[in-house]
N, C-alpha and C positions, 0 to 999 in steps of 0.2 A: 521204813527205817527199822533197823535191827536193834531191839531193846529187850533182850531176854532177862529173866530174873537172875541176877548175878549169883545169889546164894544157891539157887537150883542148878545153875550151870556148874558151879564148883562141886556140888554134890554129885552130879553126873561124872565129872572128871575123877573125883575120889573113888567112885564105884568102879570106873574103868581101871584105875591103878590097882585097886584091891583084887579084882578078879583076873587082871592081866589079859594079854592078848597073845595067842600062840605065835611063837616065832619072833616076837619083838620085845624090846625093853620098854614097857609102858611108862616107867618112871622117867625115861629119857625123851619121851614123845614131845616134840616141839611143833606146835600148831597155832593157828589163828582161826577164829570163826568170823567170817566176813559176809557182808551183804553186797551183792552185785546186781543192781537193776531188777530186783524182785526175787532173786535166788539166794539162798543161804548156802555158802560154800565153806567147807572145812579145808583149809590150806595147810598142808603138812610139809615141813622142811625136811627133806630126806637126810641131808648131811648132819644137821643138828640132832636129828632123831636116831642117827646111827643105822639108817635103812640103806639097803642096796637094791639093785634092780630085781633080783629073784624074789625078794620079800614083798614086792609090790604086786598086788593082784586083786581080783574080784572079792575074794573072801575077806581080806584085810579091809578093803574099802567099805564093804557092806557092814562089817563088824563095827568099824569106827563110826560110821554115819549113824548106826542104830544105837550107839552108846549114849547119845545125847537126847534127852527127853525135854529139856527146858526150852529147846528150840528145834524145829524140824529141819534137819540138814538135808538139802536137796542133792548134794553131790560133793565129791572130794577131789581136790587137785593136789597131786604130789609135785613138789618143786625140787628139781635136781640141779645142783650148782657145781657138781664135779666135772661137768662138761664145759667146753669153752663158752658156750652160750647157754643161758638158763633154759631148762627144759620143763615143760608141764605135761604130766600124764593125768588124764581125767577119767573118773568113774562116776556114773550116776548112783543114786542112793541104793538101787537094787543090785549094784555090782557090775552093771553093764559098762564095758570100756568104750567110751566115745572118743573119737579121734580129736574132737574139738568141743569147746563150750565157750561162747563169747563172754558170758557173765563170769565164768571161772577165770578166763584170761584177764578180765578187768581186775579181779581180786588178786591174782598172782602178780600182775603188773604193779599194783599198789604195794603189796607185801614186799616184792623184790626191790622196788625203789627205796622203801623205808629201810630195808636191810643193807642197802648199798650194793646190791647185786647188779643193778642196772644204771645206765646213764639216764638221768631223768628227762632230758630234752627229747631224746628218741633213742630207741634201741630195738633189739630183736629178741623174741622168745620163741624157741622151737616147740612145736607140739607134734602129736602123732599125725596131724594134718599138714605138717610142714612149718616153715618159719613164718612168724607174724610180726608186723611192725607194731610197736607200742610206744606210748609216751606218758610221762607223769609230770610234764612241764607245768609249773605253777600250781601243782597239787591237783590238776585236772587230768583224770585218767582217760586216755584215748587209745583205742586198739583198732587194727584193721584186719578183718577176717579174710580179705581177698574176695575175688568175684565168686558169685554163686555158680554152681555147676549142675548138670543133669536137669536143667529147667524143663518142665513140661506141664501142659494143661491136663488136669485130671478130670475135671468136670466144668460146667459153666461157671461155677462159683469157687473152684478150687484149683490151686496151682502147687506144684511140687518143686522144691529147690534144695540142693545139698550144699551146705556151707561148712563141711566138716562134721556136721550133724544134720540128719534128715529133718526137713521142715515141710509142713503142709500149711499153706496159706489159704484161709477160708474168707471169702469176701461176703460181707453182710449187705442186705438191702438197706437203702437209705432210711427206711422207716423202722428198721429193727434196732431196738435199744441194746447197745453193747452190754450195759449193766444187767440186762435180763438174761444174758447167755450163761448157762451153767457150764462154765469152762472146764471144771474138773470132770464132770460126767461126760460131756460131749468130746472133750479132748482125749480122755482115756479110751473112749470107744473108737476114736480114729487112730490113736497111737497103737492100739492092740488089734486093729482090724487085719487079721492074718492075710486075707485075700488081697487087700490093698497094699500091704507091705511087700508081699511077694511080687505083686505086679510092678511095683516101683524098684524091685531088686534091693530092698532094705528090710530084711526079715527082723532086724533088731528093733524095728518100730520107729 
């Protein structure tokens, strides 16, 4: 559950407005900070913020994510409504442009439904990984990422699959306690394993 200190969050926003962000009007910035299945996503409405395509990029994404200290923002989703279908462009916290993020898509679906950009029963949102089916029927957010691709076995206990984002699935022995796994350390080691990433043809990690 996302429950940051409201005062600290407003303080972060005030600091952002005071220092400004190169190339954009920070006073006009329209965004929501949302929680999607374990990830905190900054959802920025491009039209309401006066942003256009050329202004959206890694530097802006990284700057905005790092502007908030009250809560650790994992990534940023830019919502474009000037097109016929709502479009999501996603960046990780470090500025890496990922073609898709399932948890960001969930957040964008809820935001867009609440703003009246989507039909709630079912609709489509386009992403850099193509169109995705979404639904906010009954307040329940559902999204379809489509079939995984590039599936391959990496080791006896590891499988790779691409879902718009590169994923490495690690199987645990029945006797290993999931709670005892240092996900942050072990995950980072795998994510930035240059040899493994190049072998899988995904140098982005």
